[in-house]
BAKOLDO-507628 format. One record per residue (C-alpha): x negated, y, z negated. Coordinates in pm, 1 decimal. Last residue first. Layout:
<atoms>
[atom [X; Y; Z]] ...
</atoms>
This chain:
<atoms>
[atom [-7024.5; 11568.2; -11316.8]] [atom [-6822.9; 11568.4; -11643.7]] [atom [-7030.1; 11284.5; -11784.1]] [atom [-7345.3; 11499.8; -11785.2]] [atom [-7252.5; 11725.0; -11960.3]] [atom [-6977.6; 11914.7; -12132.9]] [atom [-6686.7; 11674.6; -12179.1]] [atom [-6925.1; 11416.9; -12327.7]] [atom [-7011.8; 11653.0; -12610.1]] [atom [-7362.5; 11781.8; -12669.3]] [atom [-7614.0; 11768.5; -12950.4]] [atom [-7942.4; 11919.1; -12830.5]] [atom [-8301.2; 11813.1; -12894.2]] [atom [-8607.0; 12005.9; -12775.8]] [atom [-8960.1; 11870.0; -12740.6]] [atom [-9230.2; 12128.7; -12678.2]] [atom [-9531.5; 12041.0; -12465.6]] [atom [-9908.5; 12098.5; -12489.1]] [atom [-9979.5; 11801.6; -12716.9]] [atom [-9743.6; 11579.9; -12518.2]] [atom [-9977.8; 11282.3; -12468.5]] [atom [-10117.0; 11296.4; -12819.4]] [atom [-10178.9; 11571.5; -13073.9]] [atom [-9902.4; 11671.7; -13052.7]] [atom [-9518.8; 11640.0; -13052.4]] [atom [-9453.5; 12016.0; -13073.1]] [atom [-9115.4; 12071.4; -13230.6]] [atom [-8751.8; 12156.2; -13169.6]] [atom [-8439.2; 12041.8; -13347.3]] [atom [-8067.9; 12116.2; -13328.1]] [atom [-8128.6; 12300.3; -13004.1]] [atom [-7884.0; 12573.0; -12901.6]] [atom [-7640.9; 12531.3; -12613.4]] [atom [-7506.1; 12847.8; -12450.0]] [atom [-7479.6; 12700.2; -12102.9]] [atom [-7492.9; 12321.7; -12108.1]] [atom [-7773.9; 12062.9; -12082.7]] [atom [-8030.0; 12303.2; -12229.4]] [atom [-8330.6; 12413.6; -12022.0]] [atom [-8641.0; 12452.2; -12238.4]] [atom [-8835.7; 12154.5; -12107.6]] [atom [-8957.1; 11842.4; -12285.4]] [atom [-8600.2; 11723.3; -12313.3]] [atom [-8389.0; 11509.2; -12544.0]] [atom [-8006.3; 11520.5; -12534.9]] [atom [-7832.7; 11375.4; -12837.9]] [atom [-7485.5; 11243.3; -12766.0]] [atom [-7129.2; 11323.4; -12865.9]] [atom [-6820.6; 11111.0; -12815.8]] [atom [-6654.9; 10937.4; -12525.5]] [atom [-6811.0; 10729.9; -12246.8]] [atom [-6620.7; 10711.4; -11918.1]] [atom [-6891.3; 10877.4; -11705.3]] [atom [-7155.8; 10636.0; -11828.1]] [atom [-7502.9; 10790.7; -11881.3]] [atom [-7724.8; 10622.3; -11626.4]] [atom [-7897.9; 10296.1; -11726.2]] [atom [-7985.2; 10095.0; -11414.6]] [atom [-8081.6; 10351.2; -11150.1]] [atom [-8153.3; 10646.9; -11376.4]] [atom [-8365.1; 10417.2; -11591.5]] [atom [-8556.9; 10275.0; -11294.9]] [atom [-8662.2; 10612.0; -11150.7]] [atom [-8562.6; 10896.4; -10918.4]] [atom [-8219.2; 10749.3; -10834.1]] [atom [-8114.7; 10816.0; -10473.7]] [atom [-7778.7; 10990.7; -10453.6]] [atom [-7628.7; 11168.4; -10751.0]] [atom [-7841.9; 11160.0; -11065.8]] [atom [-7712.7; 11036.8; -11399.6]] [atom [-7928.6; 11154.6; -11692.3]] [atom [-8071.1; 10840.5; -11845.8]] [atom [-7915.8; 10652.3; -12136.2]] [atom [-8027.8; 10508.8; -12468.7]] [atom [-7785.8; 10355.0; -12721.3]] [atom [-7850.4; 10393.5; -13093.8]] [atom [-7731.0; 10124.7; -13334.1]] [atom [-8069.2; 9948.3; -13331.6]] [atom [-8179.5; 9614.8; -13184.3]] [atom [-8414.8; 9780.4; -12936.6]] [atom [-8422.9; 10154.6; -13003.5]] [atom [-8801.7; 10190.4; -13009.8]] [atom [-8847.4; 9993.4; -12689.3]] [atom [-8578.9; 10187.1; -12501.2]] [atom [-8712.9; 10513.0; -12645.6]] [atom [-9061.5; 10437.2; -12512.2]] [atom [-8957.2; 10425.4; -12148.3]] [atom [-8692.5; 10697.3; -12186.1]] [atom [-8939.3; 10961.8; -12299.3]] [atom [-9176.2; 10892.8; -12011.0]] [atom [-8891.7; 10879.5; -11757.6]] [atom [-8762.5; 11223.8; -11859.5]] [atom [-8396.2; 11280.9; -11778.1]] [atom [-8287.4; 11216.0; -12134.1]] [atom [-7983.9; 11091.6; -12323.5]] [atom [-7966.5; 10958.5; -12680.2]] [atom [-7654.9; 10781.2; -12804.6]] [atom [-7484.9; 10698.0; -13135.6]] [atom [-7442.5; 11045.0; -13282.1]] [atom [-7422.6; 11132.8; -13652.7]] [atom [-7662.5; 11426.8; -13638.4]] [atom [-7893.9; 11262.0; -13890.1]] [atom [-7871.6; 10935.8; -13697.2]] [atom [-7973.7; 11111.6; -13374.0]] [atom [-8252.2; 11290.9; -13562.0]] [atom [-8389.0; 10956.1; -13676.5]] [atom [-8385.9; 10830.4; -13318.9]] [atom [-8579.0; 11136.3; -13199.7]] [atom [-8827.8; 11104.7; -13486.0]] [atom [-8897.1; 10739.0; -13406.8]] [atom [-8943.9; 10821.2; -13038.0]] [atom [-9194.1; 11097.3; -13121.3]] [atom [-9392.9; 10877.8; -13356.9]] [atom [-9409.5; 10598.6; -13099.4]] [atom [-9512.1; 10820.5; -12807.8]] [atom [-9799.4; 10998.8; -12979.0]] [atom [-10109.9; 10832.5; -12838.9]] [atom [-10192.3; 10648.4; -12514.3]] [atom [-10203.9; 10957.6; -12288.2]] [atom [-10420.3; 11119.8; -12555.9]] [atom [-10715.7; 10892.5; -12480.6]] [atom [-10990.1; 11153.9; -12520.7]] [atom [-10794.5; 11328.3; -12795.1]] [atom [-10810.8; 11705.5; -12776.4]] [atom [-11029.7; 11867.1; -13041.2]] [atom [-10974.7; 12226.2; -12927.1]] [atom [-11350.3; 12278.7; -12897.7]] [atom [-11380.4; 11999.6; -12645.6]] [atom [-11347.8; 11623.9; -12688.0]] [atom [-11183.7; 11385.1; -12931.7]] [atom [-11218.7; 11024.9; -13043.7]] [atom [-10988.8; 10943.0; -13336.0]] [atom [-10641.1; 10821.9; -13233.9]] [atom [-10761.5; 10613.4; -12939.8]] [atom [-11049.9; 10470.8; -13141.7]] [atom [-10964.8; 10098.6; -13122.8]] [atom [-10936.7; 10127.0; -12743.7]] [atom [-11295.7; 10257.2; -12730.9]] [atom [-11416.6; 9932.7; -12887.0]] [atom [-11238.0; 9731.4; -12618.4]] [atom [-11401.9; 9958.0; -12355.7]] [atom [-11762.0; 9928.4; -12479.6]] [atom [-11834.4; 9557.2; -12442.2]] [atom [-11698.8; 9530.8; -12087.0]] [atom [-11876.3; 9853.3; -11989.9]] [atom [-12209.7; 9720.7; -12117.6]] [atom [-12136.6; 9385.7; -11955.7]] [atom [-12086.8; 9554.5; -11618.3]] [atom [-12419.4; 9734.2; -11643.0]] [atom [-12595.8; 9411.7; -11743.2]] [atom [-12430.8; 9222.9; -11457.3]] [atom [-12546.9; 9479.5; -11205.2]] [atom [-12904.4; 9466.4; -11335.9]] [atom [-12895.5; 9085.9; -11344.6]] [atom [-12778.2; 9074.4; -10982.1]] [atom [-13041.4; 9329.3; -10888.2]] [atom [-13312.6; 9100.0; -11024.7]] [atom [-13159.4; 8808.0; -10837.1]] [atom [-13206.1; 8971.4; -10499.5]] [atom [-13209.6; 8693.1; -10241.3]] [atom [-13035.5; 8380.5; -10367.9]] [atom [-12822.2; 8520.6; -10649.8]] [atom [-12765.2; 8859.6; -10486.2]] [atom [-12657.1; 8692.9; -10164.1]] [atom [-12432.0; 8449.7; -10351.2]] [atom [-12275.2; 8750.3; -10533.2]] [atom [-12200.4; 8951.8; -10218.2]] [atom [-11961.7; 8734.4; -10015.9]] [atom [-11756.0; 8555.2; -10278.7]] [atom [-11744.9; 8871.9; -10489.4]] [atom [-11628.6; 9094.6; -10205.1]] [atom [-11367.1; 8834.4; -10107.5]] [atom [-11195.0; 8860.6; -10446.6]] [atom [-11271.2; 9232.3; -10489.6]] [atom [-11057.7; 9315.6; -10184.0]] [atom [-10744.2; 9261.7; -10394.6]] [atom [-10835.8; 9579.4; -10584.4]] [atom [-10764.7; 9804.8; -10286.8]] [atom [-10504.3; 10021.0; -10462.0]] [atom [-10711.8; 10033.8; -10781.2]] [atom [-10884.7; 10366.8; -10709.2]] [atom [-10559.6; 10549.4; -10642.9]] [atom [-10467.2; 10663.4; -10294.8]] [atom [-10337.1; 10989.9; -10151.2]] [atom [-10201.3; 11135.0; -9826.1]] [atom [-10349.4; 11084.2; -9479.9]] [atom [-10711.9; 11044.5; -9586.2]] [atom [-10622.7; 10839.2; -9894.4]] [atom [-10409.0; 10610.2; -9676.7]] [atom [-10701.8; 10575.2; -9436.8]] [atom [-10920.7; 10473.9; -9731.9]] [atom [-10646.9; 10228.0; -9828.1]] [atom [-10649.6; 10078.5; -9479.4]] [atom [-11029.4; 10055.9; -9463.7]] [atom [-11068.9; 9891.6; -9804.0]] [atom [-10801.9; 9637.5; -9715.7]] [atom [-10945.9; 9584.3; -9367.9]] [atom [-11295.5; 9532.2; -9518.5]] [atom [-11197.0; 9258.9; -9765.9]] [atom [-11065.9; 8943.0; -9600.6]] [atom [-11231.3; 9039.1; -9271.8]] [atom [-11569.7; 9048.7; -9446.9]] [atom [-11491.3; 8713.5; -9605.2]] [atom [-11437.2; 8571.4; -9256.9]] [atom [-11774.9; 8705.3; -9144.0]] [atom [-11955.5; 8534.7; -9429.8]] [atom [-11759.2; 8211.8; -9386.5]] [atom [-11837.7; 8191.7; -9015.0]] [atom [-12209.0; 8132.8; -9080.0]] [atom [-12159.3; 7825.3; -9295.3]] [atom [-12280.3; 7722.3; -9639.5]] [atom [-12317.4; 8068.3; -9790.9]] [atom [-12637.3; 8220.3; -9930.9]] [atom [-12601.8; 8509.6; -9690.9]] [atom [-12628.9; 8276.1; -9395.6]] [atom [-12761.7; 7932.7; -9497.9]] [atom [-13022.1; 7805.4; -9253.4]] [atom [-13313.7; 7791.7; -9495.6]] [atom [-13444.6; 8126.7; -9369.0]] [atom [-13106.1; 8293.6; -9441.9]] [atom [-12902.3; 8408.0; -9146.0]] [atom [-12755.2; 8755.9; -9196.0]] [atom [-12818.5; 8923.7; -8863.3]] [atom [-12481.8; 8838.8; -8711.2]] [atom [-12395.6; 9210.6; -8671.9]] [atom [-12073.5; 9151.4; -8864.2]] [atom [-12265.3; 8967.2; -9134.4]] [atom [-12531.6; 9238.1; -9150.4]] [atom [-12272.4; 9510.5; -9211.1]] [atom [-12090.0; 9299.8; -9470.3]] [atom [-12414.3; 9224.0; -9654.4]] [atom [-12510.2; 9590.2; -9678.3]] [atom [-12170.3; 9712.3; -9790.8]] [atom [-12135.9; 9421.0; -10033.4]] [atom [-12469.0; 9493.6; -10199.2]] [atom [-12361.3; 9851.3; -10270.6]] [atom [-12027.2; 9730.2; -10405.2]] [atom [-12193.4; 9477.5; -10633.2]] [atom [-12469.1; 9707.3; -10757.7]] [atom [-12250.6; 10012.1; -10819.4]] [atom [-11978.0; 9831.2; -11016.3]] [atom [-11655.9; 9704.8; -10865.2]] [atom [-11418.3; 9983.8; -10971.8]] [atom [-11695.1; 10239.1; -11029.2]] [atom [-11863.4; 10197.2; -10690.0]] [atom [-11510.9; 10170.1; -10549.0]] [atom [-11449.0; 10526.8; -10666.6]] [atom [-11685.1; 10648.7; -10394.4]] [atom [-11441.5; 10531.1; -10125.9]] [atom [-11144.2; 10686.7; -10301.6]] [atom [-11323.3; 11017.4; -10351.9]] [atom [-11429.9; 11027.9; -9987.3]] [atom [-11074.8; 10963.8; -9868.9]] [atom [-10931.8; 11220.9; -10110.1]] [atom [-11181.2; 11482.5; -9992.5]] [atom [-11086.0; 11409.6; -9632.3]] [atom [-10717.6; 11483.7; -9700.1]] [atom [-10560.7; 11523.0; -9358.5]] [atom [-10227.9; 11691.9; -9301.1]] [atom [-10085.8; 11583.5; -8964.6]] [atom [-9728.6; 11691.6; -8909.6]] [atom [-9433.4; 11615.7; -9128.1]] [atom [-9518.8; 11475.3; -9472.3]] [atom [-9209.3; 11300.5; -9607.8]] [atom [-9261.7; 10992.3; -9389.7]] [atom [-9627.2; 10946.5; -9483.7]] [atom [-9586.5; 10938.7; -9862.1]] [atom [-9744.3; 10596.9; -9930.9]] [atom [-9582.9; 10618.7; -10273.3]] [atom [-9248.2; 10696.7; -10111.4]] [atom [-9287.2; 10387.8; -9891.2]] [atom [-9336.3; 10175.1; -10202.4]] [atom [-9023.5; 10333.3; -10350.3]] [atom [-8834.5; 10245.8; -10031.3]] [atom [-8948.5; 9883.8; -10054.6]] [atom [-8846.3; 9857.2; -10418.0]] [atom [-8504.1; 10011.3; -10362.1]] [atom [-8408.4; 9834.4; -10038.7]] [atom [-8050.1; 9957.0; -10094.0]] [atom [-7997.2; 9725.2; -10390.2]] [atom [-7834.0; 9422.4; -10224.4]] [atom [-8095.1; 9415.8; -9948.0]] [atom [-8369.5; 9444.2; -10208.6]] [atom [-8221.5; 9155.5; -10407.7]] [atom [-8207.0; 8941.9; -10091.7]] [atom [-8576.7; 9010.6; -10026.7]] [atom [-8656.6; 8926.8; -10388.9]] [atom [-8467.9; 8597.3; -10362.5]] [atom [-8650.5; 8519.8; -10033.9]] [atom [-9001.9; 8556.4; -10176.5]] [atom [-9052.3; 8191.5; -10271.6]] [atom [-8875.6; 8044.7; -9968.5]] [atom [-9066.5; 8272.3; -9731.3]] [atom [-9404.0; 8167.4; -9872.6]] [atom [-9315.4; 7797.6; -9866.8]] [atom [-9215.9; 7822.2; -9500.7]] [atom [-9525.4; 8021.6; -9410.5]] [atom [-9753.0; 7769.9; -9582.6]] [atom [-9579.7; 7482.9; -9402.6]] [atom [-9612.9; 7657.8; -9065.7]] [atom [-9980.9; 7739.2; -9121.4]] [atom [-10047.4; 7381.3; -9229.3]] [atom [-9880.4; 7243.9; -8917.7]] [atom [-10058.4; 7492.6; -8692.1]] [atom [-10391.5; 7379.7; -8832.5]] [atom [-10614.5; 7627.7; -9012.3]] [atom [-10832.5; 7871.5; -8824.2]] [atom [-11157.4; 8000.5; -8974.1]] [atom [-11380.2; 7800.7; -8736.9]] [atom [-11219.1; 7980.7; -8440.5]] [atom [-11328.8; 8319.8; -8575.9]] [atom [-11174.4; 8635.3; -8426.4]] [atom [-10802.9; 8556.2; -8445.8]] [atom [-10838.9; 8353.6; -8764.8]] [atom [-11023.7; 8637.8; -8936.1]] [atom [-10768.9; 8897.3; -8826.4]] [atom [-10482.1; 8681.9; -8955.1]] [atom [-10661.9; 8600.7; -9279.7]] [atom [-10716.6; 8970.8; -9344.8]] [atom [-10361.0; 9078.8; -9266.1]] [atom [-10198.8; 8786.1; -9450.1]] [atom [-10416.0; 8846.9; -9755.6]] [atom [-10337.3; 9219.4; -9748.4]] [atom [-9971.1; 9121.0; -9788.6]] [atom [-10049.9; 9045.3; -10152.6]] [atom [-10033.3; 9423.4; -10199.0]] [atom [-9659.2; 9367.5; -10239.9]] [atom [-9715.8; 9308.2; -10608.6]] [atom [-9626.7; 9025.3; -10848.1]] [atom [-9350.8; 8864.4; -10642.1]] [atom [-9586.4; 8896.9; -10344.4]] [atom [-9851.1; 8701.6; -10537.5]] [atom [-9592.2; 8438.3; -10623.0]] [atom [-9523.5; 8398.5; -10251.8]] [atom [-9892.8; 8390.3; -10162.6]] [atom [-9957.6; 8124.0; -10423.5]] [atom [-9657.9; 7915.6; -10313.6]] [atom [-9755.7; 7942.7; -9946.6]] [atom [-10106.0; 7820.0; -10029.3]] [atom [-9963.0; 7538.9; -10243.4]] [atom [-9754.0; 7426.6; -9945.6]] [atom [-10068.7; 7421.0; -9732.0]] [atom [-10255.2; 7236.0; -10007.9]] [atom [-9992.9; 6962.5; -10001.7]] [atom [-9988.1; 6944.7; -9620.8]] [atom [-10362.1; 6899.0; -9602.9]] [atom [-10596.4; 6987.2; -9317.1]] [atom [-10975.0; 6982.9; -9387.0]] [atom [-11238.2; 7256.5; -9375.8]] [atom [-11012.1; 7548.2; -9286.2]] [atom [-10764.7; 7406.0; -9537.6]] [atom [-11020.1; 7434.5; -9818.9]] [atom [-11098.5; 7795.7; -9733.6]] [atom [-10724.4; 7867.7; -9728.6]] [atom [-10672.4; 7702.2; -10066.2]] [atom [-10946.0; 7905.9; -10231.7]] [atom [-10811.0; 8229.3; -10080.0]] [atom [-10459.3; 8148.9; -10200.0]] [atom [-10588.1; 8080.3; -10550.6]] [atom [-10771.0; 8414.3; -10557.0]] [atom [-10451.8; 8596.4; -10451.8]] [atom [-10252.3; 8401.6; -10710.4]] [atom [-10501.2; 8487.4; -10984.4]] [atom [-10506.8; 8853.9; -10870.4]] [atom [-10134.9; 8937.1; -10864.1]] [atom [-10058.3; 8938.4; -11237.0]] [atom [-10350.5; 9168.1; -11317.4]] [atom [-10268.0; 9395.4; -11026.3]] [atom [-9913.9; 9432.5; -11165.9]] [atom [-10051.5; 9611.1; -11470.1]] [atom [-10089.1; 9565.1; -11846.3]] [atom [-10373.7; 9755.2; -12008.2]] [atom [-10675.4; 9619.3; -12198.4]] [atom [-10774.7; 9331.1; -11968.8]] [atom [-10714.5; 9553.5; -11667.0]] [atom [-10976.1; 9802.4; -11787.8]] [atom [-11242.0; 9532.7; -11818.2]] [atom [-11119.7; 9391.2; -11486.8]] [atom [-11172.5; 9722.9; -11307.4]] [atom [-11520.5; 9746.6; -11461.2]] [atom [-11608.9; 9396.3; -11335.3]] [atom [-11717.8; 9168.0; -11622.0]] [atom [-11473.9; 8881.2; -11558.7]] [atom [-11560.3; 8890.6; -11189.1]] [atom [-11937.1; 8869.2; -11238.0]] [atom [-11899.5; 8563.1; -11457.0]] [atom [-11676.5; 8390.3; -11201.6]] [atom [-11907.0; 8467.9; -10909.5]] [atom [-12210.3; 8373.6; -11122.0]] [atom [-12076.4; 8020.5; -11165.6]] [atom [-12031.7; 7991.2; -10790.7]] [atom [-12395.4; 8096.1; -10742.5]] [atom [-12498.0; 7817.8; -10978.6]] [atom [-12270.6; 7561.3; -10816.3]] [atom [-12376.9; 7618.2; -10456.0]] [atom [-12191.2; 7825.7; -10196.6]] [atom [-11881.6; 7851.9; -9973.7]] [atom [-11613.7; 7613.2; -10098.0]] [atom [-11766.5; 7616.0; -10446.3]] [atom [-11683.4; 7988.1; -10456.3]] [atom [-11312.1; 7907.5; -10457.7]] [atom [-11354.2; 7696.1; -10769.7]] [atom [-11547.7; 7969.4; -10944.8]] [atom [-11284.1; 8215.2; -10826.6]] [atom [-11013.5; 8012.2; -10998.9]] [atom [-11206.9; 8035.7; -11326.9]] [atom [-11239.6; 8414.6; -11297.3]] [atom [-10871.6; 8448.8; -11207.8]] [atom [-10771.7; 8250.9; -11516.6]] [atom [-10980.1; 8481.5; -11735.0]] [atom [-10811.0; 8778.8; -11570.3]] [atom [-10470.6; 8629.2; -11647.5]] [atom [-10565.0; 8574.8; -12011.5]] [atom [-10697.8; 8926.5; -12074.7]] [atom [-10395.8; 9089.6; -11913.2]] [atom [-10142.5; 8846.8; -12063.4]] [atom [-10229.6; 8991.7; -12408.0]] [atom [-10109.2; 9340.5; -12317.1]] [atom [-9739.8; 9310.9; -12406.8]] [atom [-9827.4; 9086.4; -12699.2]] [atom [-10069.0; 9339.9; -12847.1]] [atom [-9838.3; 9634.3; -12775.6]] [atom [-9581.6; 9480.5; -13009.2]] [atom [-9249.7; 9340.3; -12887.2]] [atom [-9276.0; 9025.4; -13099.0]] [atom [-9104.2; 8686.4; -13102.4]] [atom [-9437.7; 8547.1; -12990.8]] [atom [-9337.3; 8294.7; -12725.2]] [atom [-9018.0; 8477.7; -12631.1]] [atom [-9206.1; 8805.0; -12581.7]] [atom [-9481.9; 8621.3; -12394.9]] [atom [-9222.9; 8476.9; -12155.5]] [atom [-9048.3; 8814.5; -12123.1]] [atom [-9381.5; 8974.6; -12034.5]] [atom [-9437.9; 8718.4; -11760.1]] [atom [-9087.5; 8762.7; -11618.5]] [atom [-9125.4; 9139.9; -11607.6]] [atom [-9459.6; 9107.2; -11429.9]] [atom [-9302.2; 8873.3; -11174.7]] [atom [-9017.2; 9101.7; -11065.6]] [atom [-9133.4; 9299.9; -10761.3]] [atom [-9215.6; 9665.5; -10825.1]] [atom [-9062.8; 10015.1; -10817.7]] [atom [-8694.0; 9979.2; -10898.8]] [atom [-8684.1; 9614.7; -10997.8]] [atom [-8646.3; 9274.3; -10839.3]] [atom [-8515.8; 8924.2; -10888.3]] [atom [-8377.2; 9005.3; -11234.7]] [atom [-8450.2; 8956.7; -11601.4]] [atom [-8336.5; 9251.1; -11814.1]] [atom [-8551.8; 9241.0; -12126.4]] [atom [-8858.7; 9165.8; -11914.6]] [atom [-8783.7; 9477.2; -11712.5]] [atom [-8803.6; 9671.6; -12036.8]] [atom [-9156.4; 9541.7; -12093.4]] [atom [-9255.8; 9655.3; -11744.4]] [atom [-9117.0; 10000.4; -11830.8]] [atom [-9317.9; 10012.9; -12150.8]] [atom [-9632.2; 9926.6; -11954.9]] [atom [-9559.3; 10195.2; -11695.8]] [atom [-9502.5; 10462.4; -11962.9]] [atom [-9826.9; 10385.8; -12146.2]] [atom [-9821.4; 10152.0; -12444.0]] [atom [-9993.4; 10280.4; -12755.5]] [atom [-10370.1; 10272.6; -12794.4]] [atom [-10469.3; 10189.8; -13152.8]] [atom [-10641.2; 9864.8; -13053.2]] [atom [-10734.7; 9632.6; -13341.5]] [atom [-10558.9; 9321.5; -13205.1]] [atom [-10701.2; 9398.7; -12862.9]] [atom [-11046.4; 9353.7; -13017.8]] [atom [-10972.1; 8986.5; -13085.4]] [atom [-10828.1; 8931.6; -12737.5]] [atom [-11119.1; 9104.2; -12566.1]] [atom [-11381.8; 8911.5; -12761.5]] [atom [-11201.6; 8584.6; -12686.5]] [atom [-11196.2; 8672.8; -12317.2]] [atom [-11570.3; 8742.6; -12314.4]] [atom [-11641.2; 8410.7; -12487.8]] [atom [-11405.4; 8212.6; -12260.9]] [atom [-11558.6; 8360.5; -11944.4]] [atom [-11907.7; 8278.4; -12071.5]] [atom [-11807.1; 7922.2; -12163.6]] [atom [-11640.8; 7864.4; -11826.0]] [atom [-11954.0; 7990.4; -11651.7]] [atom [-12169.8; 7750.1; -11850.8]] [atom [-11928.9; 7476.5; -11751.4]] [atom [-11986.4; 7575.5; -11388.4]] [atom [-12360.1; 7551.9; -11445.2]] [atom [-12327.5; 7175.9; -11513.9]] [atom [-12554.8; 7106.5; -11807.7]] [atom [-12922.2; 7025.2; -11759.9]] [atom [-13089.7; 6887.7; -11447.0]] [atom [-13341.3; 6709.7; -11665.7]] [atom [-13066.7; 6513.7; -11839.1]] [atom [-12940.3; 6387.4; -11504.3]] [atom [-13291.4; 6279.1; -11412.8]] [atom [-13331.7; 6101.0; -11747.1]] [atom [-13004.2; 5913.2; -11695.7]] [atom [-13102.4; 5817.8; -11341.9]] [atom [-13438.8; 5687.7; -11464.2]] 
</atoms>
C-alpha cells in the first residue's frame, strides 16, 4: 500500500525542477559555442584580472577574476566561450540554491517553480550569455538567504559560519552584497520572529569579516581604489547642489518589469503591499502561500529597500537596470508561491514569456555579425563586434613598424589588446596619468618612464601624441563597435611622449 501511494504521488517535483534547470543550462552552453559576439570591454577586463591574481582590482572586488582564472586553467583557452561559460553555470547553481531556500517558506511544488522561474528570468537569460559580477554574486546571496531562514527557525553554529562565508564571498564578488545586511537588519528590527540568535549573528559576522579582510587591506594599500570607484559611480559627491532626475527614477523602476518579467514584478508589487498591510492571509492559514506570516513581510524587507535605494540613486544621479538585481532572490520567494497557489494561470503566462526570451537570446548571440537595422545597415549588436579584427591589425602594424610596444589611452582598445597580445612579443601599455588613474590599465600598466625605444600609439581621436606627428596608418574599423570612429596609429620615440612627462 505504501509503495503504491508513493507511486501515485509521482516523482519529487524538486527533481523535475533540477531537470528543467539542467535542460535550459545545456541549451545555453551549446548555443554559447556558436555565439559570434565578441567580449565586451568589461568582460575582457575581468579576464585580464584573472591573469593578474590579486585581492582587489580597480573597479570591483576580486572574485570574478579568480573564477575566470580557474576556468582558464581548466580549459587552457582564453576564448570567449570559456570566459562566458561560468555565467550559465553560476546561474544554474543559483536556481538550485533557490529551490532549497524556497523549501524553508513553501511547499515542494512551489519551491520547484521558484527555481524554474529564476533560470528563465530575462536578466538571467542575459547574464548567462555575458560575464558580469552580478552572476558571481547571486549564488552566494541566495545561499545566505537560505541559511538565514534556516537559522531563524533553529540556531546552528555551523550554519551561522556558513552564512558569514556566503556573505563574505558575495562581497568579494560585488559590494552589492551589502544589501543583504541592510534588508536582514531592517527585517530583524521589525519582526521578532525573523531574528537569529546573538551567538549565530556574532559567528556570522566574524566569518564575514575574516573573508573580506584581505580585500579591505588591499583597498587600504591601494588608496581605497575600488571603494572610491564605487563612489564615483554613485556620483553624489561630484554633483554639488540638488539635481533631481525624475525621468531616470521612473525609467529605472519601469525597467524592473523587463529585468524580472512583467508578470513576476507586477505580482510582487501587489503581494508586497498586502504583506505590509497584513492583509495577505490565505484561507487555509498560509499567508501568500508561505508557511508563516512573518516570512512574507521579511521577504519584503529583503527586496523593497534595495529597489527603493537604487530608485533613489536614479533620482539623484543615475542607475542601471541591473543595480538592484539582488532583490530578485527575495522577489521570487515571495511572489512565485502566491502565483502558484492563487493565480496559476498568470504564473504560466509569465513563465511562457520568460521562456520565449530565454530561447531567443542565445540564438540572437549567434547572429551578432549578421543582424542589422536601419537604412545604413548598422549591426544590432555592434558593441560585441569588431574588436578582435582591430586588435589584430594594430599588432600587425606594430610588427611592420618594427616596434615592440603599443600604447593607448582608450580603455576599450586596451582591454582587447591585452587579450590579443597575450604570449606575443608586443607589450601593451596605458598612457600614464598623473594623480588618480581613470581606469585599471592606467593604474597597473602605465607606460614606464625608463623604457627606451619607439612605440606605436593607438587612438580613436585625431590628436597625435606629439606636435607634428603624422599617422603611419589610419582607417575606419567598422562595421562593429567603432563603425563611426577613425583609428589612427603613430610611431613615437620614448623621448617625445609620454615617458618624458
